[in-house]
N, C-alpha and C positions, 0 to 999 in steps of 0.2 A: 504494500500499499504506499501511497505517497506520504509525506510528513503531514502530521495532523493539521498544521495550520494550512497547508494547500488544500487537504480534504475539506476543511471548514469553508474555505473560500469557494470551492466547487459547489458545495452544498447550498451556500448562500446565493450563488449565481443561478442555481436551479429554482430556488425560491423566487428569484427576481423574474424568471422567465414564466413561472406559473401564476404569479400574482395577478396580472390584469385580467386573467380569464374568468368569465362568469360560470361558476359551477353550481350545480344543484344536485338533487338526489337522482335525477336522470338528465338526459340531454347531451347535446353537443359539446357543452363545456367540459363534461366528465371525459367524453371520448378525446377532445383536444389535450386534456390533461394527461391521459394515459398514453396518447401518441408521444408526447414529449418524454414521459418517464421511460417509454419504450426505446428511446435513443440510448438510454443508459444501461438498462437491463432488458432482455427479451421478455415479452409479456404474452400470455395467452388470455385474449379478451373474450368475455362472455356476454351475450346479449339474451336477457330474459323477456319475454314478451309481456306487455300489459295484461292484466287479468289473470296472470299465473298465480295460484294460490301457494304461498310459502308459510308454512306452519299456520299461525292464526292470522296472517296478514295477506294482502293481495298486492301484487305489483302494480303500482299506479300508472296513470297516464304519463306520457313524457312531456316534459315542459322545455320549450325553447323560446328564446327571446331575441330580437333583432334591434329593437330601439325602444326607447322610452323617454318622456320628458314632460315637464310642466313649463309652459311658455306664458308670459304675461301678454298683455293687450297689444304691446309692441312687436311680439314674436320673439322676444328674448327668452331663451331657455333658462329659467331660474333653477331648475333641477334637471340634470342631464345624466342619463344612464351612461352615456359615452365617457363621462368624467370618471365614474366609479360604478362598478356592478352592485355595490351595496345600496345604491339609490332606489332600487326597486325591491318591493316586498317579494321575496322568493316565492315562486309558483303563482305570481299575480296572473289572473285571467286577462284577456285583452280588454282594453277600454279605449274609446275615442269619444271625447265629450268636451263640452265647454260648460263651466260651472263657476259660481261665485266662490270666493276664498272661504266663506262660512261653511259651505257644503263640502269643500275640498278638504278641510281640516279633519273631517272624520275619517280620512284615509291617509293621513299623514303621522309619521312616527318620528320622535325626537328624543334627545337625551338632555332634559333640563339641567341636570347636575353637571353636565359636560357640554356646554352649549356650542362648542366648535366641532364636536364628534358627530359622525353619522352612525346610527345603530344598525345592526344586522338583524333583520326580522324575516320570518318566513310563514307561510300558510300552506303547508303541503297538502292537507287533507280536508280542508274546507275553502270552498271557492271564494276567493277575495281578491281585491286588487288595492295596491297602496304604494306609497313612496316613503322612503327614509331620507332624512336631511338633518342638517344641523339646526339646532334651535336658533342660533343667531341668524340663519338664513330665513327661517319662518318668521322671526320677529321683525325682519326688514321688509317682508312682503306687504304691500298696501292692499287694502280692500279693492275688490273689482273682479272682473271675469278672467279666468284662466283656462287655456287649452290644455287638456290632459290627453296623453297618448301612451299607451303600452302596447307595443307591437309584438305580441307574444302568441304562442300556440300551446294549447293543452289538448293532446290527441293520443290515440293509441300509438304505442311505439314500443320501446324497450327500456329496462334497467340495465346499466352497463357496469360491469366490474372486471377486474383482471387478476391474474396470478403470475407469479414468478417462482420457480422452484429450483433450489440449489440441491442437487443430488448429494446424498450423504452415503456412509458406508452401510447403513441399515435403512430400512424403508419407514421405520417409525419417524413421526414427523414433529417439528415444532413450528407453530404458525406464528407469524408476525403480521399484525393487522394495523392499517391506518386508513382514516376516512378521507375521501376525495370529494366531498359534497359541498365544502365550504367555498364561497367566492373569495374575494380579496381580503383574506385574513392570513397574515404571514406566520404567526405562531400557531393559530388554531385553523388549519392543520397542515400548512405547507411545510413547516419545519419537520413534522412527523413524516411526510411524504418523503422529504429529502433524506432524513436520516435513514428511513427504511431502505430507500434505493441504494445508498452507499454502503449500508450493512450488508445487503444482498451481495454487492460487488466484493466486499472484504471477505465474507464467508466463502465465496466461490475460490478464493485464492489459497485456502487452506485445507481443502478437502475434509469437510466436517464429518463427525460421526453420525449425527442425526441428519435427516433430510429436512430442509427448511423451506417452508411454503410461505411466501409473501402474499397478502391479500390486500389489494387496493380497491376499496368498496365504499359506496356511500354509507354514511352513518346509519345505524339502526336497521332500516330496511335492506341495506346491502348485506350487512352480517347475518340478518335473519335469512335472506335469500341463499347466502352461501351455506349456512347451516342446513337448511332444507334440502339443497342440492348434494350435500355432502355427509348426510347422516350416516352412511355406511363407513366413511372414513373416521367419523367422530365416535360413534357408538356401536358400530357393527350391525346397524339395523337400517332399513330403508322404510321411513314412515309413509303412510298414505298422506296425500295433501291435507294439511290442516291438522294432522294427528300429532301427538306428542311422541317423539321418537325415542326418547330416553327411558330411564327406569321409572316405574310408577310405585307408589307406596305398597309395601307388601310383596313386590315382585323380587325374585332372586336378582342379584347383581349380574348384568349382562357383561359378555366379554368386552373389553375395551377396544376401541378401534385403533387406527394408526396415529392419531393426534395424541401425543404424550404430554406436550408443554405448549405454552404460548405466552405472547407479549403483545400488548396493544400500545402503540406509540402515538402521543398527542402532546401538544404544547411543548415541543422539544427544543426550542430555540430561544427562550426568554432568558433574562439574567438571573432568575431565581435559582434557588438549590434544588437539587434533584429530589424528586418525589416518587416513591414506589407504592402503588396501591395493591394489597394482596389480593390473591384470588378469593373466591367465596369460601374455598376450603380453609384457607389461611395457613395450612401446613403442606401445600403442594411443593413439589421439588423446586419449581421456579421461584416460589416464595422464599424458600431457604437459600437458594443460590443468590438471589438479588439482596437479601438481607446480609449475607456473608460478603459478597463482593463490595457493596456500599461501605459496610463497616470497615473492611480490610483496607480499602482505598483511603480511607480517612477524609473523604469528600464530606463537606456539609450535605446533609440529606435528611429526609424524613421518610418513615415507613408508616403507611396508614392502614387501617382495617378495610375490609370490603364493604361497600354500600351498593345497593341495587340502582344506583344513579351514576351517571357519568357517560363514559364512552362505550365501546362495544364489548368491553370485559363483561358487562351485565348480560350481554347475549350469550356469549361463550360459557359464562358461568351459571346460566340459568339452571334451575334444579334438574331438568330432563337431561341436560348435557353434562353439566358439573365438571367442566374442563378445568385443569390447572392452568388458567390464563390470568395473569396480572397485568397491570398498567404501569408504564413508565413515562413520566412527564417531568417537566421542571415545576413551574408554578402550575397547579392543577387548574382544571376547567373552572371558570367563574371565580378564581382566586387572585385575579389581577384586574385593575380597573379598565384596562383596554380590551378585555375579553368581549367578543362579539361586537365590536366597534371598529370605526375606521382608524383609530389610533393603534389597532393591531396591524401595524404596517412594517415595512421593511427595516425601519429603524429599531423595532423592538426586538428583532432577532439578530443574533451575531454569528459569525463564523466559529468564534471560541465556544459559545454555548452549545451549538449543535455538534462540534467536534467532540466536546466533552460527553454529551449524551451518547454519541456513537461509540466512544471509547468504553463507556460502561456497558453498553450492549455486547461489545466484542469480548470484554472481560467476562461478563456473565456467561455468554454462550460457550465460551472456552472452558469454564468450569462445568457447566451443564453437560458438554460433550464428553468430558473426562471423568465425570462422577459416576464410576461403575463399581459394581461390588465384585469382590474377589474371594477365592477360597484358598486357604493355606494348605499346601500340599505336604507340609512337614509340621503338622499341628501338635505333635507330642513333644514338648520341651522347645527350647529355643534352637532353631537350626544354627550350625556353625557357619556364621557369615564370612569369617576370615578365610576359611577354607575354600570358599567360593570366590574369593577376590573382591568381595563386596566392601569391606573395610579398606583394603589397599587402594581401591579406586577412588577413595574419598581423601586420601592423603594429600596434604597441601591445600585443601580448600579452606577458605576463610570461614565457611559455615559447616565445617566437619561435625561439630557436635549436634547441630540441627539436622544434618543429613542422617547421622547415625539414628537419632531418636526417630526421625520419620520411618527408617526401615523397621524399627522395633514396633512402632505404632501400627503400621500397615500390617505387619505379620500378626499382630495381636488381634486386630479387628477384622481380618480377612476370614470371616466365618460365614460368608453368603448372605449375612443380614445387614451388614453396614456397608455403606458406600464410601468413597474417599472424602466426601464432604463431611460425613460423620467423623472420619478421622481427624480431619483438620479442625473441626469444631471442638472435639473432645480433647485433643492434644495441645490445642493452641498454636499449632504449627501453620505456616503458610501453605495454602492449597497447592502452590507450585512445587514446593519441597515434598509434600506428600505424593503428589502425581509423579514426580521424579523417582521417588523411592519405589513406587509400584511398578514403573517401567523396569527398574533394575531388578526387581525380585521376579518379575515375569521372565526377564532374560536369563535369570539364574535357575529358573524352573522351580522356583519355591511357591509361587502362587499362580492361579490362573483365573480368568474371568468366567 
């Protein structure tokens, strides 16, 4: 990989390219976004028709917009979609009319507490139209007649999402998800898209143990659609449309599918400290790995409990699926003033912050890939390590004592029940030292996976 600073600049450049596009849960903006991401990593794009039942939901009509504005009596555009895609209420139905300001106000959204910012608002499942603008712009509008135009279409089409797969040594999968439905919001979630894209490239360079599946999908309905179409991969069952594909109360536990772990990336570029939100289980392997990596790195960070509100971790962790999927962000959703406003712009995200988020992901997945269980092949008494050259190989190392202790701890806990992360946590030794000891013991024929 290129140096971290260079990677950070490249990610920021990707955010800059994506920022002007008008995205929503469907439509050409999503396709244009995926086309750009596809220049960095190959994508398999999926189109799911309007009306398709996906679990308890239905794929909605597709929304596209060409132009929108509010013009005064002189024809001057006082609000212009061309200036920012945030100016239009997402999923607005088309409108062409002239009306007085008093009537128009019912369709205008502002942020009085931040009068220079434009809010981000949507109406996905209720036919509405509207505009978002700065409070100071609204305050400056004189009474009178205004021309209102939203040149949009809401018609049968498709929901679009994409996948990128990094093949691993085994078929068991780790999913990495980010949402691609937000318009000009740099931190939420263009930074997440950028980090996911460059994480995929980094993983491909090291031939990972697990197979990594990256999911670029609209929030909520996109994750639900992916789960409905991949229930066999998730739970080993194929549900009927609208059915609950996972376990039901009183049923025996079904065999797990191929998805073993997962991470949702969001709000990945702001200057706040890293925040990891645990899976619904709270003790999933990804939870333990993230807690360990963040603590060992000594980065300022927070670990929070699962709540059924937020991003798509709540879909992956829903009771029927109950996947071990956590969420990594910097400042969490709704936790910074600029959230869902025009102030979530290119100045809010930095190359350094995105590079740091990427680095943590790489560190965590390196541990996850390496965290396997071993069986001691010489469990009766301590095997003679010197005879096998294991102590001699440590001679001259500055961390000889640590390396010796790692050998002994791995031997002690290689009982088929404990993984290397267990060894690191119980011994207090760095995970890398424990993994190196395991490699040496495998080579010496003393343990096996």
